[in-house]
C-alpha positions, 0 to 999 in steps of 0.5 A: 543482594548479587551485584549487577552482572557487567551486561544488565549494568550496559543495559540499565545505563547504555555504557557500550558492551564492549565489556563483553568482549569474552562473551558471557556463554562461551564455555571456559575451555574454549571461546567462540574466537577459538571455536569458530573457523573459515567464514564463520570466523572471518565474519565473527572477526568483522563483528567484533570490530563493527562493535568496537566502532559501535556500528551496531546493525553491521555487527549484527548483521556479521554476528547473524553470519556467523550464527548462520554457518556455525549455529553457535548459539553463543552467537544469539547473545552477542547478537542480543547485544546488538539490539539493545544497541539499537534499542530493539529491546523485543529482539533483544529479548527474544533473542536471550531467550534463543539463547537461553533455549538452545544452548540448553544444558550447556549454559552455565549457571553463571551465563543463565543467570546474567541472561535472566538478570538481562530479561528482568532488566527489560521487561518493562520496556517491552509489551505482549499483544495476544492476536485473534484473527477471524480467518486461519491462514492470514498473514501478519505485518508488524511496522511492515515487518511479516511475523507470520500467520495466522493463528499464531503460536504466540503473542507477539512481542513489541518495544513500548507505544504505537506501532502498525498491525496489518493484517491480509488474505485474499479474498477479504478487505485489509486491516491496518490498524494501530496498536498502543503497546504499554511496556510490562504488560499483556494485551488481547487484540481481536480483528475480523476481516471482512470478505472483499468486496466484488469489482471489476475495473474500468479503463477510458481513454479519450482525447486530452479535452474530453470529459469521461462520464459513468453512469451520468456523472463526471469521473475524469478528463480524457483519461478513467482508470478505476474501480468499478462493481460489477454489472450494467453502466454508462459510460459517456464522453464528451468534448466541445466541437465533437459529436458526443459518444455514449454506449453501455457495457457489463462488466463481469467480477474481476473483469478490466475493461479498456476502451479508447475512444476517438470522437468526430468532429461536428460538420458545422459548415456543411449545414451552413449552406443548407440554413442559408438556402433554408432561409432563402427559400422561406423568403421566396415563399413570403415574396410569392405568396405575396403577389399572389393573394394581393388584389389587383386593386391595390395600386402596385404599378404592374398590370393586372394579370402580369408579373415581370414577364409571366402571364397569369391566366 
């Protein structure tokens, strides 16, 4: 049985991968440090310093920068080491496979064997999800990170455990679901996007103490801002000591309607004299009726046919 490579030993034990100061992928005649030049070399040197300080995220960023400048596939191997440092085994697997693919025939049998050993060592730490979505052209994200557009070219590889999968497409309701990934396995997940319901938006603003009602139901105080189905709706605004407001409106699909309602005060002071005057008139009518219809024999103390200074014929 062939002994484990230093890289695989680091993967399994968690020992710092600094034993790979000379990357196994480096060509025998010239190392990365010798072949990289300019900004790519500077980024590579910075990456090694950060890796020595166990700053895996910083080293990954610098290795990625060096790769973008040089396109040297050996840097993908170093990036995989950094992903192992942050326990991102799915991304590590992807980088190792990219390294094998991009290096092609240039990779030595020994380096190829080490990469294969590393992939075997983490196979139970990752799982694959074959995702099928009812609509093409939907954007897919795993743990808020975009991973592609449907139909996906290949299964999604994730670290074992629970992951949030989000699928979005214009005109359809968003799907936000959780997928539990088992290490070393492949699961099939099918999702169906439902058409988005037609919707409009209404904004009603009024006084701070006003109550806003929509279709006879209390909806908010002072301000209503929310979605409504397209069609006819009754808007009411009320407040103590103010005249109520009511109006029917028609909302179209996708429309946003804004209403500013200012309620007028009730004029109760103007009504008071009229009410009091009405009482006085009513009282006068009662008194007048009493004397008009009272019999002269009732002994009122007044001369028959006389009321004050007025003489009745």
